[in-house]
C-alpha positions in Angstrom: 17.5 -13.8 -10.2 14.0 -13.3 -11.6 11.8 -10.9 -9.7 8.0 -10.9 -9.8 5.9 -8.0 -8.5 2.7 -9.6 -7.1 0.7 -6.4 -7.7 -1.0 -4.6 -10.5 -0.5 -1.2 -8.9 1.2 1.2 -11.3 2.3 3.2 -8.2 4.3 0.3 -6.9 6.0 -0.2 -10.2 6.9 3.5 -10.4 8.2 3.4 -6.8 10.4 0.4 -7.6 11.9 2.2 -10.6 13.1 4.9 -8.2 15.4 2.4 -6.5 16.5 1.0 -9.9 14.4 -2.1 -9.8 12.4 -3.3 -12.8 10.5 -6.6 -12.1 10.8 -9.3 -14.7 7.1 -9.9 -14.5 3.9 -8.6 -12.9 1.6 -11.2 -11.6 -1.2 -9.9 -9.4 -2.1 -12.2 -6.5 -5.8 -13.0 -6.6 -6.6 -13.5 -3.0 -9.6 -12.7 -0.7 -8.7 -9.3 0.8 -11.6 -9.3 3.3 -10.9 -8.2 6.9 -11.0 -11.1 9.3 -13.3 -10.4 12.3 -11.6 -8.3 15.0 -8.4 -8.1 12.8 -6.4 -5.0 13.6 -5.2 -2.8 10.7 -1.5 -3.6 11.2 -2.2 -7.3 11.2 -4.5 -7.0 8.2 -1.9 -5.2 6.1 0.9 -7.7 7.0 -1.3 -10.8 6.5 -2.4 -9.7 3.1 1.1 -8.9 1.9 2.3 -12.4 3.1 -0.6 -14.2 1.6 -0.1 -12.4 -1.8 3.6 -13.3 -1.8 2.8 -16.9 -0.9 0.1 -17.2 -3.5 2.3 -16.0 -6.4 5.4 -17.9 -5.1 3.4 -21.1 -5.2 3.0 -20.6 -9.0 6.5 -19.3 -9.5 8.7 -21.2 -7.0 12.0 -20.3 -8.7 11.5 -16.5 -8.5 11.7 -13.8 -6.0 8.2 -12.6 -5.3 7.5 -9.1 -3.9 4.1 -8.3 -2.5 2.6 -5.5 -0.6 -0.7 -4.3 0.9 -1.6 -0.8 2.0 -4.2 0.0 4.6 -5.6 3.3 5.8 -7.0 3.3 9.3 -8.7 5.6 11.7 -8.2 4.1 15.1 -9.0 0.4 14.7 -11.3 1.1 11.7 -9.9 0.0 8.3 -11.1 2.2 5.5 -12.1 0.5 2.2 -10.5 0.7 -1.2 -12.8 3.2 -2.7 -14.7 2.4 -5.8 -17.6 4.8 -5.8 -18.2 8.4 -5.0 -20.5 7.8 -2.0 -17.8 5.7 -0.3 -15.2 8.4 -1.2 -17.3 11.1 0.4 -17.9 9.0 3.6 -14.1 8.4 3.9 -13.2 12.1 3.3 -15.7 13.2 6.0 -14.2 10.7 8.4 -10.6 11.8 7.7 -11.4 15.5 7.7 -9.6 17.3 10.5 -8.2 14.0 12.0 -5.1 12.0 12.2 -5.0 8.6 10.6 -2.4 5.9 9.9 -1.3 4.4 6.7 0.3 1.0 7.0 1.9 -1.1 4.3 2.9 -4.7 4.8 5.7 -5.8 2.4 6.6 -9.5 1.9 9.3 -11.1 -0.1 9.3 -14.8 -0.9 12.7 -16.1 -2.1 13.5 -19.7 -3.2 15.1 -21.7 -0.4 14.8 -18.9 2.1 12.3 -18.1 4.8 9.7 -15.5 3.8 10.7 -12.0 4.9 8.2 -9.3 5.8 8.0 -5.8 7.2 5.3 -3.4 8.3 5.7 0.3 7.9 3.4 2.9 9.5 3.0 6.6 8.6 0.9 9.1 10.5 -1.0 11.7 8.5 -2.9 14.7 9.8 -5.6 15.9 7.4 -7.0 19.4 7.4 -10.7 20.0 8.1 -12.3 19.7 4.7 -15.2 21.8 3.4 -17.9 20.4 1.2 -16.4 22.4 -1.7 -13.0 20.7 -1.1 -14.6 17.3 -1.1 -16.5 18.1 -4.3 -13.3 19.3 -5.9 -11.4 16.2 -4.9 -14.3 13.9 -6.0 -14.3 15.5 -9.5 -10.8 14.3 -10.3 -11.4 10.6 -9.9 -7.9 9.7 -8.8 -9.4 8.2 -5.7 -10.7 5.1 -7.4 -9.2 1.9 -6.1 -7.2 3.8 -3.4 -7.3 2.7 0.3 -9.1 5.5 2.1 -9.9 7.2 -1.1 -7.0 9.6 -1.5 -3.7 9.8 -3.3 -1.0 11.7 -1.4 1.0 11.9 -4.7 -1.9 13.6 -6.4 -4.6 16.2 -5.6 -5.0 14.6 -2.1 -1.7 16.1 -1.0 -3.2 19.6 -0.7 -5.3 18.4 2.2 -2.5 17.0 4.3 -1.3 19.2 7.1 1.4 16.9 8.5 3.1 13.6 7.7 5.3 11.7 10.1 7.0 8.7 8.5 7.6 7.3 5.0 6.1 9.2 2.1 6.6 6.2 -0.2 4.8 4.1 2.3 1.7 6.2 1.9 2.0 6.0 -1.9 2.0 2.2 -1.6 5.5 0.8 -1.1 8.0 1.8 1.6 11.2 2.1 -0.4 13.9 1.8 2.3 12.4 -1.3 3.8 11.7 -2.8 0.3 15.3 -2.2 -0.7 16.6 -3.9 2.5 14.4 -6.9 1.9 15.6 -7.3 -1.6 19.3 -6.9 -0.6 18.9 -9.5 2.2 17.5 -12.0 -0.3 20.5 -11.5 -2.6 18.8 -9.4 -5.2 21.4 -7.2 -7.0 20.5 -3.7 -6.0 22.8 -0.7 -5.4 
């Protein structure tokens, strides 16, 4: 069975390799990822994952299509995917000394089967950050394109005091749930 990853994220590709999965193709879904007015973070992450899977499955109807979307939220506020240093600094100041949630919606479209989806949530407590720590983090650039502006698998890890939930979820793809979705769809996985 042909598997397509509907994501250009190198982190998701690396995570899939950890469970022995190598997609046959990578076809990023090109959808509007804007937040719908009054949309809650959980709903946003799951909606985008489903829409990404559906968009690629419409072009590749005979393949399994795996899609995901990760959201960082403080309360009901969804933090952006950070592309510039000013946005990074604003996100880091907001996260400093606070708890926040990282949610990933995962969706799998399979030929002749109903679309399957899951939402995984992880709680993170970040230490209070000094201006020097934010400067240090900003200097590394790993934050570009990351929801909320930090990478738990990189320099951002030193600022995390506590994590409750799935580590792989925070990196971008909850592995246990993804494995279960693939198995349920008949994908050969150990």
